[in-house]
C-alpha positions, -999 to 999 in steps of 0.1 A, spaced: -194 353 -311 -192 334 -279 -157 346 -273 -168 382 -274 -197 374 -252 -175 366 -223 -166 403 -219 -198 420 -213 -181 454 -209 -170 454 -245 -204 464 -257 -204 493 -232 -170 504 -244 -181 503 -281 -209 527 -273 -185 550 -256 -162 550 -286 -189 560 -311 -170 589 -327 -197 615 -330 -212 609 -296 -203 616 -260 -220 589 -240 -219 581 -203 -213 544 -197 -240 520 -185 -242 522 -147 -232 559 -144 -261 578 -127 -277 604 -148 -270 615 -183 -242 640 -176 -229 663 -149 -209 696 -148 -198 721 -122 -194 758 -122 -168 779 -104 -190 785 -74 -193 749 -63 -228 742 -78 -233 711 -98 -259 704 -126 -269 670 -138 -298 651 -154 -318 623 -140 -352 606 -145 -378 623 -121 -405 597 -125 -421 610 -157 -391 623 -178 -355 632 -174 -350 667 -161 -320 690 -154 -312 696 -118 -289 721 -100 -276 718 -65 -248 730 -42 -218 707 -43 -229 692 -9 -263 684 -23 -283 711 -7 -306 736 -25 -315 712 -53 -338 726 -79 -352 712 -111 -345 739 -137 -357 724 -170 -394 729 -162 -394 762 -144 -402 787 -173 -436 792 -188 -446 774 -219 -445 737 -229 -417 720 -209 -392 699 -229 -389 663 -219 -360 638 -219 -336 666 -210 -299 659 -209 -263 670 -214 -264 702 -193 -234 726 -196 -227 757 -175 -219 790 -193 -184 802 -185 -196 828 -161 -219 803 -143 -251 823 -148 -267 801 -175 -271 765 -185 -276 749 -219 -289 714 -225 -308 692 -250 -344 683 -246 -374 669 -266 -395 699 -277 -424 676 -288 -414 669 -324 -376 667 -322 -347 673 -299 -337 710 -295 -310 730 -277 -322 751 -248 -307 779 -227 -319 792 -193 -307 811 -163 -292 788 -137 -325 789 -117 -345 778 -148 -360 812 -157 -359 828 -191 -357 794 -209 -354 797 -247 -351 771 -275 -321 783 -295 -316 757 -322 -347 767 -342 -348 806 -339 -327 816 -369 -343 818 -404 -340 789 -428 -346 752 -424 -342 742 -388 -320 713 -379 -335 683 -360 -322 659 -334 -300 686 -319 -276 676 -292 -242 679 -274 -243 717 -269 -210 735 -259 -205 771 -249 -178 792 -265 -151 803 -240 -165 838 -238 -201 826 -233 -215 845 -263 -221 815 -286 -230 778 -285 -220 750 -309 -239 718 -312 -247 688 -335 -279 686 -355 -295 668 -384 -294 691 -414 -317 669 -435 -291 648 -453 -264 645 -427 -255 656 -392 -237 690 -391 -220 711 -366 -239 743 -359 -229 776 -342 -253 803 -331 -254 832 -307 -265 822 -272 -299 837 -280 -302 815 -311 -296 842 -337 -270 839 -365 -272 801 -367 -248 786 -392 -238 751 -402 -200 751 -402 -189 716 -409 -196 718 -447 -185 753 -455 -149 748 -467 -141 735 -502 -134 698 -507 -153 667 -497 -175 675 -468 -175 652 -438 -208 637 -429 -222 626 -396 -203 654 -379 -206 656 -342 -191 664 -308 -179 699 -314 -153 714 -290 -142 751 -289 -105 759 -289 -95 777 -257 -93 811 -275 -127 806 -291 -114 810 -327 -116 774 -338 -137 743 -334 -127 706 -336 -151 677 -342 -153 642 -356 -170 633 -388 -171 609 -417 -193 582 -404 -183 547 -392 -147 535 -399 -140 566 -420 -145 590 -391 -117 616 -388 -110 645 -366 -114 680 -382 -105 715 -372 -119 747 -387 -124 784 -380 -157 791 -362 -173 802 -395 -163 768 -411 -134 781 -432 -100 766 -433 -113 732 -424 -85 706 -421 -86 668 -414 -60 664 -387 -62 627 -377 -45 615 -409 -18 641 -415 12 625 -398 33 598 -414 26 561 -406 -7 541 -407 -36 564 -400 -60 555 -373 -97 551 -382 -130 555 -364 -116 586 -348 -137 605 -322 -140 625 -290 -114 652 -299 -104 675 -270 -82 706 -271 -52 710 -249 -56 740 -225 -31 761 -245 -49 752 -278 -17 738 -295 -26 701 -294 -56 678 -296 -62 644 -281 -88 619 -294 -94 581 -296 -91 561 -327 -87 525 -341 -51 517 -348 -59 485 -367 -61 462 -338 -76 482 -309 -89 516 -298 -60 539 -286 -56 574 -274 -38 598 -297 -22 632 -294 -12 655 -322 -5 692 -329 -36 711 -338 -25 709 -374 -22 671 -372 16 669 -372 36 649 -346 8 624 -340 15 599 -313 -3 570 -298 0 574 -260 -22 548 -244 3 519 -251 36 536 -244 42 528 -208 56 493 -197 32 467 -185 0 453 -199 -16 479 -222 -53 487 -217 -76 481 -246 -107 498 -259 -93 531 -248 -115 562 -251 -128 596 -239 -95 612 -232 -93 645 -212 -64 669 -207 -53 680 -172 -58 718 -167 -20 724 -170 -18 702 -202 8 679 -189 -13 648 -184 -42 630 -199 -68 607 -183 -90 582 -201 -109 550 -196 -97 516 -209 -103 479 -205 -76 462 -184 -86 427 -193 -112 423 -166 -130 456 -163 -133 492 -175 -108 513 -155 -96 549 -154 -60 556 -164 -37 587 -162 -5 592 -181 19 620 -191 8 637 -223 35 616 -241 21 584 -227 48 578 -201 41 571 -164 8 555 -170 -11 545 -139 -46 530 -133 -63 550 -106 -99 536 -102 -89 506 -81 -61 520 -59 -80 531 -28 -89 505 -1 -124 489 -1 -145 473 -29 -135 488 -63 -162 502 -86 -167 485 -119 -174 498 -154 -156 530 -148 -156 557 -174 -159 593 -186 -132 608 -163 -130 645 -157 -103 666 -140 -109 691 -112 -101 727 -122 -69 726 -101 -58 693 -116 -55 676 -82 -85 653 -85 -104 632 -110 -141 623 -110 -157 595 -131 -187 573 -133 -187 537 -121 -209 511 -106 -202 504 -69 -199 468 -59 -226 461 -33 -242 430 -20 -271 425 4 -252 397 23 -245 406 59 -221 377 62 -198 389 35 -174 415 48 -161 443 26 -126 433 38 -131 397 26 -107 386 -2 -137 373 -20 -159 403 -17 -154 416 -52 -160 381 -67 -192 375 -47 -204 410 -56 -196 403 -92 -216 371 -94 -245 386 -74 -247 416 -98 -246 392 -128 -275 372 -113 -254 340 -109 -262 338 -72 -289 352 -50 -274 339 -18 -289 312 4 -313 338 18 -321 374 9 -295 387 33 -269 359 36 -245 341 13 -230 315 36 -194 320 23 -179 291 43 -206 266 33 -201 239 6 -215 239 -29 -237 210 -40 -237 196 -75 -272 210 -80 -261 245 -70 -230 243 -92 -252 233 -121 -273 265 -115 -242 287 -112 -229 274 -145 -261 277 -164 -267 313 -151 -232 322 -161 -238 308 -196 -270 329 -199 -253 360 -185 -230 359 -215 -261 364 -237 -262 328 -247 -293 305 -248 -294 270 -234 -301 242 -258 -333 224 -254 -336 187 -246 -337 163 -217 -313 145 -194 -309 107 -185 -307 116 -148 -334 98 -128 -324 117 -96 -332 152 -112 -370 153 -114 -387 179 -136 -400 196 -104 -365 203 -92 -356 240 -90 -323 231 -108 -339 209 -135 -336 235 -163 -301 244 -153 -288 209 -151 -305 201 -184 -287 231 -199 -252 221 -188 -258 184 -198 -269 195 -233 -238 217 -235 -215 188 -226 -204 205 -194 -215 175 -173 -222 138 -180 -233 131 -145 -217 108 -119 -231 78 -137 -250 73 -170 -283 78 -152 -276 99 -121 -263 134 -114 -262 134 -76 -276 169 -71 -272 169 -34 -236 157 -35 -208 182 -29 -186 195 -56 -149 186 -53 -122 211 -65 -113 188 -94 -150 186 -105 -153 224 -102 -122 227 -124 -136 204 -150 -170 222 -150 -154 256 -155 -129 245 -181 -157 228 -202 -179 260 -199 -149 281 -210 -143 259 -241 -180 261 -250 -179 299 -247 
């Protein structure tokens, strides 16, 4: 458990890789964002009382909150907005008071309707992840049908709703989610099966001719498959799945043949916990996020996995961290993604400093607060008392608790600001003091002492 605890981003990646969900990583502002062909962007964010859907020009001007414009009871906790193909309407998910529903409104917020509960029959609950058909006449989404999550399709006005993921003969997938329309609008892909059994499915839009495509090709089949995405020409599908040792990005023909694992093809150290793949508009490349051993990064490769590059830390300046959910620009020349910028309040730590990323890292982890609210004193020395606090805070940042107890150190009074931290590292065996009864908290830390401290903490972790 301690070994996993060292890599705090792993938990974030695991959320991103949940097969039936599309989730933005921790640290990415808002719930989701999308753009139309006219340069307007929609997104969701907390407005002080609830999350709302906003629309603004691409330069940020003319921002409006659209989810609460229409008459009637406004939904709350709105999210996952998606533009209609013609850019005149937006669909999203919101809390209607008793359950989450799918809404549609004009791009200015007028004429809002709740579409997931309009058709006759038992209404699904906990509806989410709406997606427009390519011609803008229908919407697919995920909802709880009472016994399992299904993929539903309805007209954009809510009529003719049908659950499609359990129509075909054979064993029906359960916990289906994340529907995606084929480019020609005749088929839908989704993931379903629940947990490690999750597979990728394709069916006609009425649910007929359902096929499980992630386990068709020869060789060991991936498990825990999710986040399927059609290629622009509709002939192939990419998704992420567990290959037995790690999450990888896969590509296969739309019928499941010619499956290939593409995230570990190129030379060099392969990223791990790969997920959320997206095709370039011309279908020749794929971008995704993966763990490079130290952080969540954004990668791009040819559709066969060759020529893989990591793009989120190439530009000069401090690199963002926990990067994820990349999306291509319509012309395929740019990629946008969410990440946490590295910032510090310390005026004496230049962004050009070789240690900027490291100081920003330990500041954001809460390991240091500087020697004042605005300074870090990067050329100052570290005392043994300060080192004790750094080590104990690092230990706690890994979701560990410090053992209780006392120390034999007569020079560390209980009133000392570092008393609890020094007690922690003593109880962990990271320090034994500089004598059986003293710690020397005001003494400076030598490089060999620092090495010993860090190595002992690593072994405990």
